[in-house]
C-alpha positions in Angstrom: 0.0 0.0 0.0 1.4 3.4 -0.9 2.2 6.0 1.9 -0.7 8.1 0.8 -3.0 5.3 1.7 -1.5 5.1 5.1 -2.4 8.7 5.7 -5.8 8.1 4.4 -6.1 5.2 6.9 -5.1 7.5 9.7 -7.9 9.7 8.7 -10.2 7.1 10.3 -9.0 8.0 13.7 -12.0 10.3 14.4 -14.4 7.5 13.5 -12.6 5.1 15.8 -12.5 7.5 18.7 -16.2 8.0 18.3 -16.6 4.3 18.7 -14.6 4.4 21.9 -16.9 6.8 23.4 -20.1 4.8 22.7 -21.3 1.6 24.2 -20.0 -0.4 21.3 -17.3 -3.0 21.8 -13.6 -2.0 21.9 -12.4 -0.4 18.7 -10.7 -2.9 16.4 -7.0 -2.4 15.8 -6.0 -0.5 12.7 -2.7 -1.8 11.4 -0.3 -0.6 8.8 0.5 -3.2 6.1 4.1 -3.8 5.6 5.8 -2.0 2.5 8.7 -3.5 0.5 12.0 -2.0 1.6 10.5 -0.3 4.7 10.5 -1.2 8.3 7.1 -2.6 9.2 5.1 -0.5 11.6 3.8 -2.2 14.8 0.1 -2.5 15.5 -1.6 0.7 16.6 -2.8 0.8 20.2 -6.5 -0.2 20.8 -8.5 1.6 21.6 -7.0 4.7 20.0 -6.9 7.7 22.3 -8.8 10.8 21.3 -6.6 13.6 19.9 -5.3 15.9 22.6 -3.9 19.3 21.4 -1.8 21.4 23.9 -4.5 23.3 25.8 -2.9 25.1 28.6 -0.1 27.5 29.3 1.7 24.8 31.2 1.7 22.7 28.2 3.3 25.4 26.1 6.2 26.1 28.5 9.6 24.7 27.8 11.8 23.7 30.6 14.9 23.7 28.5 17.6 26.3 29.3 18.6 27.7 25.9 21.8 29.0 27.4 23.1 26.0 29.1 21.2 22.7 28.3 22.4 20.3 25.7 20.0 20.7 22.8 20.9 17.5 21.0 21.7 17.2 17.3 18.4 18.5 15.8 14.6 18.3 15.7 11.7 16.2 14.8 8.7 18.1 13.4 6.4 18.3 10.5 8.1 19.1 7.1 6.0 22.2 6.9 6.6 23.8 10.3 5.3 27.3 9.7 2.9 27.8 12.6 3.9 28.8 16.1 3.1 26.4 19.0 2.8 22.7 18.9 -0.7 21.8 17.7 0.9 19.4 15.2 1.5 16.8 18.0 -2.2 16.1 18.3 -2.2 14.4 14.9 1.2 12.6 14.9 1.6 8.9 14.9 5.0 7.5 15.6 6.1 4.1 17.0 8.6 4.4 19.8 11.2 1.8 20.8 13.2 1.3 24.0 16.1 0.3 21.7 16.3 -0.2 17.9 13.8 -3.0 17.2 12.4 -3.3 20.7 8.9 -1.8 20.4 7.9 0.3 23.4 4.7 2.2 22.4 3.4 5.1 20.4 3.5 8.9 20.3 0.0 9.4 19.0 -2.7 12.0 19.0 -0.9 14.0 21.6 -0.3 11.1 23.9 2.5 8.8 25.0 1.0 5.3 24.9 3.0 2.4 26.4 2.3 -0.8 24.6 4.2 -3.1 27.1 2.5 -4.2 30.3 1.3 -2.3 32.3 -0.3 -0.6 29.3 -0.8 3.1 30.1 -1.0 6.5 28.5 0.0 10.0 29.5 -0.1 13.4 27.8 2.7 14.4 25.5 3.5 17.7 27.1 5.6 20.2 25.2 7.7 21.2 28.1 10.4 19.0 26.7 10.2 20.5 23.2 12.5 23.1 21.8 11.5 26.4 20.1 12.7 26.8 16.5 13.3 29.7 14.2 9.6 29.9 13.3 8.7 29.9 17.1 7.0 26.5 16.5 8.0 23.8 19.0 9.8 20.6 17.9 10.8 17.4 19.6 14.5 17.2 20.3 16.6 14.6 18.5 19.6 13.6 20.5 21.2 11.0 18.2 21.0 9.9 14.6 22.3 6.7 13.1 23.1 5.8 9.5 20.7 2.9 9.5 17.7 5.2 9.9 17.2 4.9 13.7 17.2 8.1 15.7 16.8 8.9 19.4 14.5 11.6 20.6 13.4 13.2 23.9 9.7 13.1 24.4 9.4 14.1 28.1 11.1 16.6 30.3 14.7 15.6 31.2 15.0 13.3 34.2 17.6 11.3 36.1 17.3 8.3 33.8 16.4 7.4 30.2 12.6 7.4 30.8 12.3 10.6 28.8 14.2 9.1 25.7 13.2 6.7 23.0 14.1 5.4 19.6 12.1 5.8 16.3 12.8 5.1 12.7 12.7 7.3 9.6 10.5 4.8 7.8 7.7 5.7 10.1 7.7 9.5 9.7 4.7 9.5 7.3 2.1 7.4 9.4 0.4 10.4 11.0 -1.7 13.3 9.7 1.4 15.3 8.7 4.7 14.0 7.3 7.5 14.4 9.8 11.2 15.0 9.3 14.4 14.9 11.2 16.3 18.2 10.7 19.8 18.7 12.0 20.8 22.0 13.7 23.3 22.9 11.0 20.3 22.7 8.5 18.3 25.0 10.7 21.2 27.5 11.1 22.1 27.4 7.4 18.6 28.5 6.2 18.6 31.6 4.1 18.0 34.8 6.2 18.9 33.1 9.5 20.2 35.5 12.1 22.2 33.9 14.9 24.1 34.7 18.1 26.1 32.7 20.6 24.0 31.1 23.3 26.4 32.4 25.9 26.9 35.9 24.5 28.5 37.2 27.7 31.4 34.9 27.0 34.0 36.1 24.5 34.3 33.9 21.4 36.9 33.8 18.6 36.4 34.5 15.0 39.3 32.7 13.2 40.8 32.5 9.7 40.1 28.9 9.2 38.0 26.0 10.7 40.6 25.1 13.4 41.1 26.3 17.0 44.7 27.1 16.1 43.9 29.2 13.0 44.8 32.9 13.2 42.5 35.1 15.2 40.5 37.5 13.0 38.6 39.1 15.9 37.0 38.6 19.3 33.2 38.4 19.3 31.7 40.5 22.1 28.3 40.4 23.9 26.5 42.4 21.2 26.7 40.7 17.9 24.8 39.1 15.0 26.0 36.1 13.0 25.2 35.5 9.4 26.0 31.8 8.4 27.8 31.3 5.1 28.8 27.6 5.1 29.5 24.8 7.6 32.3 22.3 7.9 31.8 19.8 10.7 31.6 21.7 14.0 32.9 24.9 12.3 31.0 27.5 10.4 32.1 30.3 8.1 30.2 33.4 9.0 29.9 37.1 8.7 29.9 38.7 12.2 28.6 42.2 12.8 29.3 44.1 16.0 27.4 45.6 17.7 24.2 44.0 16.8 21.6 46.0 14.9 18.7 43.5 15.3 16.9 45.3 18.2 17.9 48.8 17.4 15.0 51.3 16.7 17.1 52.6 13.8 19.5 50.0 12.6 21.1 52.4 10.1 22.1 54.6 12.9 24.1 51.9 14.6 27.9 52.3 13.9 28.7 48.5 13.4 31.6 46.8 11.8 31.6 43.4 10.0 34.2 40.7 9.5 34.2 37.2 7.9 35.8 34.1 9.3 35.2 30.8 11.0 33.6 30.1 14.4 33.1 26.9 16.4 29.4 26.5 16.3 29.0 23.0 17.9 30.6 20.4 20.0 29.5 16.8 20.9 29.8 17.7 24.6 27.7 20.8 24.5 25.6 20.6 21.4 25.1 23.8 19.4 26.9 26.9 20.8 24.8 29.2 18.8 21.0 30.0 18.5 18.5 32.1 16.7 18.9 35.8 17.5 16.0 37.6 19.0 13.5 38.6 16.3 12.9 42.2 17.3 13.8 44.2 14.2 
């Protein structure tokens, strides 16, 4: 069956949910037939939980510290993420695994559903999600493997791995909207992106090449804006303007100077060192 048919099949969720709320027997399981070359999806939970969009201010708060927390390697979100907030989680359907191949449950209709005994469900809150350039919230991806498996955070950080799970790229089109894994360098390299260091109060080096021993071009102070030009591993060639004009009432009146060079934008230990600059032009 083609992927488009899978999406159409998911369109039956409303019908199934209505059945759950009546006196009729339990809703039958809606399964996804295996497709050649793709990892087979596990059975959907039965009964399916009713869609639950984020519906309170608590839901929409992120507990991530954008200055200090490790933000992983990228995001999981709809391919068309152009609306602020996280309403998209109410029509997602993604199998979750405790380890690659070991089915754990589902992220579905705004819920975390555990398929292994004891079967349970709890709301998929957005407090563990990360804001993006568009102000939409996305799930945080912390690891990506070449075989299609990736690890994501679906609950606020805790003292163990209970907030983390595995998923596979073959399952990104099972829900109402296609999903994609997008690495941070893809976010930061987008046309028109304005960036700054997450820890702007710390002095950073602009260098002549993608190496910590390359000649120093300039020091980057607290007030700055970064325009990405290209990336090479954990290094990014940029144009840095100081001081920043982004929040000035009259940007043309700011006496700023620009220089091009390379900055360290990421490290495995800390994740991205840079972030989207405040949109207050």
